N, C-alpha and C positions, 0 to 999 in steps of 0.2 A: 714671389710666392705663387704656388699652384692655384690657390683659390682666387687670385686676381685675374686669371686668364679666362677669356670669353670668346666664343665663336658665334657669329651672326648667321642665322639660318634664313637664307634668301638674299639674292643680290639685287633685287629691284630697287625702285626709288626709296621705299621705306627702309630697306636694308642698308642702303648707303647713308641715309639720314641717321640710322641707328649706329653706324660706324662712327660718324662724327660725334654723336651724343656720347658714345662709350669712351671715345678718346678724350673727351672733355667732361667726363662724368665726375660726380662727387665721390663715386666709389673707387675711382682710379683704375678702371679696367684696362688690361692689356689685350687688344684684339689680335688673336692669332690668325684668323682667317674667316672664310665663308664656307657654308655648305649649301648646295643648290642642285636640284635635279635637272636643270637645263643642260642639255648636251653641249650647247654652244659656249659655255663658260668653263667647262672642265679643263683643268690644267692651265687656266688663264689667271690673270690678276684683275681685280676690280678695285679702283681707287688705290692702286699699289698694294693691295692686300690679296694674298693667294686664295683661290678657290680650292679647298682641301679635299673635296669629294662631294658625294651626294648625301641627302638627308640621312639615309640608313647607315652611313659611315660614321655616325656620331660615336659609336662604340670605340673607335680608334682613339678618341679624344676624351675618354671618360674622366680624366683629371680636370677637365674644363667645365665651365658653366656655358649655357646656351641661351640665346635670345632669338625667338622666332619673330622675325620682322616682316609680317604679312598683314596688310591692312584690313582685309575682310575678316570679320570675326569667325565665320563658319570655316573659312579656309585655314585660318590660324589654328583654330581648335583641331581641325583634322590632322595637321602636321604634329601638333603637340601629342595628340592621342597616338598617332603612328609611332612616335619616338618612345612613348611610355609603354607601348605594347611589347617592346623588345628589350626593356631594361628599366633602369632608374636614372634617367638623365637629371642633372642639376640645372635649374634655370636661374639665371641671374637677373637682377633688377638694375636698370640703367636710368639714372636721373642726370640730365645735363646740369652742369654747375650754375648756369644762369637762371634755372627755374627757382621761383620763390615759393617756399613751403614753410608753413608754421611747424612748430614742434608737435602738433596734434594731428598729424597725417600718417596713416598707415598705408603701405603699398605692398601688394602681394608679389610673389616670385614671378619672374618672367615678364614683368611690366616695363614699359618704356615711357619716360616723361621727357619730352623734347625741350628745345631751347625756348626761353622767354614765356614759359607757362607760369601761371599763378594759381596756387592751390592753398586755400586759406586755413580754416580750422575745423576740428572735429569732422574729418573726412576719412572715409575708408575706401581705398581703391583695391580691387580684387586682383586675382592672378591673371597674367597675360593680357593686361590692359594696355592700350596705346592712347596716350594723351599727347596730341601733336602740337606743332608750333603755335605759340601765341594764344593758347586756349586759357580760359579762366574757369575755375571750379569754386563755387561759393560754399559757405559754411554748412555743416551738417548734411553733406551729400554722401551718398553711397553709390559707387560704381561697381557693378557686378563683374564677375570673371568674364574675360574675353570682350569687354567693351572696347569700342574704338571711337575716340573723339578726334575728328579731323581738325586741321588748322582753323584758328579763329573762332572756335565754338565758345559761346558764352553760356555757361551753365550756372544758373542762379542757385541760391542756397536751398537746402532742404529737399533736394531732388533725390529720388530713389530710382536707380536704373537696374533692371534685372540683368541676368547674364546675356551676353551676346548682343547687346544693344550697339547700334552704329549711328553716330550723329555726324552729318555731313558738314563740309566747310562753311563757316560763317553762320551756322544755325544758332538760334537763341532759344533757351529753355526757361520758361517762367518758374518762379520760386514755388517749391512745394509739390511739384508734379511727380507722378509715378509713371515710369516707362516700362512696359511689360517686356518680359524676356524675348530676345530675338527680334525686336522691332527696329525700324530704321527711320531716321528723320532726315529728309533730303537737304542738300546744301542750300543755304540762304533762307531756310524756313524759320518761322516763328511759332513755337509750340506754346499753346495756351491752355491745354487740357490734358488729362491723363490719357495714356495710350495703351491699348490692349497688346498682348503678346503677338509677335509674328505678323506685324502690320507695317505698311509703308505709309508715311505721312509727308505731305509736301505743301508748300505755299505759306502765305502770310494773311491771316492765320492759317496754320497747317491743318489740312483735312486728310482723312484716310483715303488712299487711292486704291490699294489692293492688299491681299493677303500674301504673306511670305512663307517659304518652307519653315517647318517647325525647327526651332533651335533647342537642342537637348544637351543637358550637361551630363 
């Protein structure tokens, strides 16, 4: 069926992980290939999957869905916006079959849930969100559009993360916190207080280190 076909946008590490997740997904995606702007991969294969062209070539495959597999929220958003400026691409959602989700989880288009993730109950995940390997997301949590949760993140219940939030590998988020739009929590950090928009927090307990460029939806 045409609707089961998907193309991964970007051949980097996350793109190759997305290929694995799609091939072993709950949705049963058939991965046709990659799109990537890197000159070095044009006409090549990555993990035995052909690179079909550059990002702007997506029009040639309008009968497909697309998954933009770029880790940094701002970069992922830029590619999605670029594609949408020239048409109406369809974005697919990929959930690895080993992920544990209750029946009370909603996931927006273009999102990726990797292997061995646990997402419990009354959780809303926005569009173009990455939830990477072995991450846990507790009850009543809301992850805004273009969030990235790196591997081994422990996000407790009742957390609200605005759009474009990035949480680094192994970080822990205390229950009930609010993370402002465009903020970043560094790897291994323990967050114990609310975080303002567009700020970088590091450490245990995490403290604000500097301001970041504004994330705009």
